[in-house]
N, C-alpha and C positions, 0 to 999 in steps of 0.2 A: 819126463819122469826120470824120478832118481832111479838107478840101477846097482843094487847089490849083490845080484843072485852069483853064486858060482863063486863069490869069494873075487870079483873083480877090483872091488874097493870096499875099505875096512869104514865102516861108517864109527862114530864116536857119540855114543849115550851117555848122556849125563843124567844122572839121579841127585835131584836137588832135594835134600832132607833124607834124614838116616832114622826115621820113626819105623815104626811097623810096617808101615807100606812103602816107604823108602828102601828100608831093608832087604825085605822080604823081594821086591823088585829087581834090587841089584844082585843079589843072589841067583834068583832066577835067571837074569841075563848070561849068566854064565852055563847055560846049557849048550851053547855054540861058541867056540873063540875065533870065531869069522869078524865079530866085534870089538871096539876098544869102549870099556864100562870105566866110568868116574863117579865115586860118590862124594858130594859134597855135604859136610854137616860142621855147621857150628861148633858144634862140642866132639871132644875126642871118645865121646861114652854113648852106647846105648842105653837108653833110660826106660826101665819096665813103667811106665807110666800108669797102669794099672794098678801097680803096687805103690803107690804114692803116699797113699791113706797109712799105710804100714809106718812108712817112714815119719810121718807125723807124729805118730802114737809111741813110736819104741826105737827110733833111732835107725830101723834096719836100712841100709844101703840099698838101692834096686839098680845099679848100674855095671856095665861091663864095660870094656875098653873096645872099640870099634876094630881094633886090630885083630884081636879075637874073633870075632864073627865072619872075618873075612882071609882069616889067616889061610895062606895057600891056594887062596882064590885069587883071579888075573883082573883083581879089581884095583884101579888105583882111588887111593883115600886122598884129598883135600880139605885141610880145615881150617873154615874161615866164616864168616858173616858175610853172607850174599846181599851187595848194596844195590844192585841195579841189574834188568835184567833189557837186552836189548833184542827183542826178538825178530825184528827186522833183518838184522844181522847174525841171529841165532849166537847171541853173545852173554853171557853173565859176568860179570864185574863183582868181585870181590872186595870188602872195606879196604884191606892192603893193597889193593890197587891191581892184583891178579888176575888177567881174563882169561877164560874158558871159552870155545867156541864149541858148537856141538850139530850132530844132525839131526839127533832127536833127543828128548830133554823129558822125562819122567821130572814132575811139580809135584813134590809131596813135603811140602813147610808145616803143613799141618796147624793147630791152633794153639790157644792158649788163655786162660782164664781171661775173660774181660774186663777192663776197669775203667773206660771211658765215660760210660754212658751213665755212671753213678757217682757224684761227687764223694770226695772224700776216701775213695776204695785205697787209692794209690798211697794213701798217707798213714790210714788207720787199720788196715785189714791183712793179716797175711794171705797167701796163695798157695794153690801145689801147683805151680808151673813147671818145676824142677826137684829134683833131689836136694839142691842148696836153699829153697825154700821152703822144703818141706820137713828140712830139720831146723832150720828156725824156728819153725812152730814147735817141735818137739825141747831144742833147747828152751824156748821160752815160757812151754807148761812147766817143765822141771824149775826153771827158775823161781815161778813165783809159787808155787806149789798146791795153789788152789784157788779158786773164784769161778766166775762166771763167763763161760765161754760160748757165743752166739755163732753158731754154724748157719751161713747164709747161703739157699740155695737146696733146692728139693728135690736134684738130681742124684745121678748114679754119685757124682764125686762127694756132695757134701752128704748124702745118706752113709755111704761104707765111711767117712772121716766122722761123723757125730758118732756112728756106734763104736767105730774101733776106740777114739778118745776116749769115750764114756766107760768101755771095758776095762782100758788101763791105768784110766784115772779116775779113780772112783771120787776122788776131794774135787772134783771140778764138777762144776752144775752145767750140763750140755744144753743149748738150747737151739735147734733147728726151726730155721725161719724159712719156709717156703711160699714162693710169689702164689701159686697154686696147687691143686689137692694133690698133697703126695701119694706117689704112688701110682699116679691117672691111667700109665699105660700098662697097669699090670690087673689081672683080673681082679674081681670082689672079691676071691680067696686071698688071693697075694697081696689086696691091700690089707685087709685085716690082720694077715699075719705080720707082715710090716710093721704095721702100727703096734701089735702088740709087744713084737720083740723090741722097737724103739722102747719103748715103756719099761719091759723088763729091764733094760739096760740104765734107766733113769732119765731118759733123752724128753725132753718136753717139746712138742712139735705145734708150730705156729702155721696154720694153712691160709691160703689167700691172703697173706697180706707182704706185698711188694716192697722191699728196702728202695726208699728215694734218695737217702741221702746217709753219708756216715759222719758222726764227730768221733773225738777220741773214745769216748765212754758209751755211747749210744748209737743206735741205727731208728732212724726217721722213716715212717713208714707212708706211701703213699695214701693209705686211708686213713693218716692220723694216729695211728698207733707208734708209740715208742719203745724201743725195747734196750736197757741196759747190759752192757757188758764191761767185762774186765779183758776180754781179749777178742778179736772177732777173726774167724776164718770166711774169706768170703770163695763160694761155690757158685757163684753164676754162670751164666752161660760163658760159652767160648766166643773168641773172637781170631778170626784168621790176621795174616798180616797185609798192610797195605801197598805189599810190593807188586802184587801181580795188576791191581786198578792202575797204579801209577806209570805200570809198563806197558800201559796200553791195552791190555787181555779185557774181552768181556766179562763182566762179573756181574752178580747180583748183587742186591742189596747189602746184603753184609760182608761183599768182598771178593767171595767164594766164585773160581774162575767156571764159567758154565761151559757146560762139558756134553758133548753127544752121546750115544747109547756104546760108543767104545771107550767113553772117557777121553777123549780128546777134546781139546779145545775147541769151541766152534768160531772162535776166532785166528788161531793158530794153529792150524790141527797137526803139525810136525810137533805140538808138545800135548802129552798125556798129562792129566791130572788125579791126584790118589788123594785117599784120605780125605780128612775133615778139610781139607782144602776145594775140594771139588762141592759143586752145586748139584749133587747127584742124589740130592732129595734119600738119600741111605742116612740113617740113624751112625751119628759119631761115635766109632770106638775101635778097638782091636779088633773085632769080630766083623766091621765091614771093612777095615783096611786093609787085611792081609790079603783077601782075595782080590780086593781093585789094585793091590801092588803085583798079585802073580798076573791078572788079566792085562794089565800094563804091559808087563814083560813079555807073554805070551802076542802082543799084538804089534808090538813092536818089532820082534823076531821075525813075524808073518810080513808084516808091510816091507821090512827090509828084502824079504826073500819073495818079494812081488805077489805072494800069495793074501787071497781076501782076510780083513781083517772082519771079526765078530765081533758083536754087542756084547756088553756084559751080562751074565746073568747070574742070578745071585735069589739065594732064598734065606731066610730067617729061622733058626730052629728054637735059642732059649733068650733068657732076657737072666744074666746072673748079677745076685747082689749079696756081696760080704758083709756080714751084721757080728763081725768079730769072728776072731779065730776058729770058735765052736760055733757058730751059728751062721747058716748062709740060708739065700729064698731064690731057687730055681724056678722061674718062671718059663713054663712050656709056650711056644709061640706058632704061630702058622708062618709058612713061608713070605706073606706079606708082614709080619711080625704083628700081628693081631695075637692078643691073650688065648689061650687054651684055657680048659679050666683046671689042670694039673699042675700043682705045686710040687719041687722038692724041697723040704726046710729043717731046721737045725741041724746037727752034725752031718748027716748025709747032706745035705745042703750044701753045709761048707766044706766039705772034701770035693764035691762036685765043683765050686767054684775055684778050689783050689788047683783040681786039674785041669781047670778052664785056662787058667795063668800059666802055671805050667806049658802047657799044651802048647801056646803063645811063642813062648821061649822054645820049645822044643821045635816048633814048626821052622825056625830060623834055624837050628843047629841043624836039623836033616836036609833043610835047602842047601846049607853049605856043603852039606856030602853029597848029597844026591839032587844037583838043580832040576827043578822040574817035578820032583814028588810030590809039593803042597798041592793041595786039592780041597774044594769046597761045595758047599749045596749048589749047584747050577739051576735052581728051581726056574726060573724065569727072567725075563729082561724088565728091570723094574719100569713103571710109567714113568716114574718120574727123570729118567734119561730120556733125552732128546736126540730124534734119529737124524739123521744125516743122509742126503740121496745116496751116498754112496753105500749106505748100508740101507737103504728100502728093498 
């Protein structure tokens, strides 16, 4: 067994990915200076991904230099795209040829809007994967001045983008195309408010129609319907990098790494997986990513100190939807993410949503100043997380 207790050796902990989960994990690992921490990122900036719809609507930039977030922290920063993982050698290879070895790895490479499943998406649709792609949509809206915008995807990204753009660009006719029932995870009151709010903003909603193919000016649905557009924003389901599967990790059908109850890879337990890349069964988003990052950091430090590793405990509290800067919908949920009857709407809902967005940023700032300060609702171990004998 590896032994690090008492400072006999310094372990090298690499965090791959600087989104919400990876960033929180890297900052939290500073609770002790007994080990070397390296953060690897393809971008020099931290992106507030939950605000990209704002960039698309009004050009607001939602990124900050990583050097600002780790200022004064003993964290090494390596910029580069990861080209290959060699878990048998505990090595990461970057596209520029740089090789990094690790004793423990936190895999936090996240996800992006999927394009491979539907022909025409890459060629004919905008996406909100990063600030640059969101800014391109904003520039295109201004350049054309008016027209028909089709937003494909009835999840949070699609809803928030449709509402924000309709509010800011009244000259555009916005249609939201959803493959299923809009707001299916909300209470009946929440669904009713969501539909009414979108109607007030002039957003037309088409439900239970799955886009099967895009052309330059129209979307063909699986059921035979055809929706014409002048511009399309694709906000369909997310997909993860193929890197894990190609590197020999045990993954699910979507390519997400299979993890145990402690968020360790079931095939390579020296690797902890957090955020969207983990097949945890948890909802994708910063609400789950931040606690996963914190748990992984705590678990690695316990592991290296020869202490028991605990299962990840987590409980939901709310679902937050921005419907423009002056309107929002806050759906209260139970710890298992089932909707309660109560909702907060209108301007109070917008205020709560904004506080949540600010809270994610300040959580990172506070963790930088006070490593270990971040806390969350540790209601229970989600049944979707697989136990290993070591956690039994």
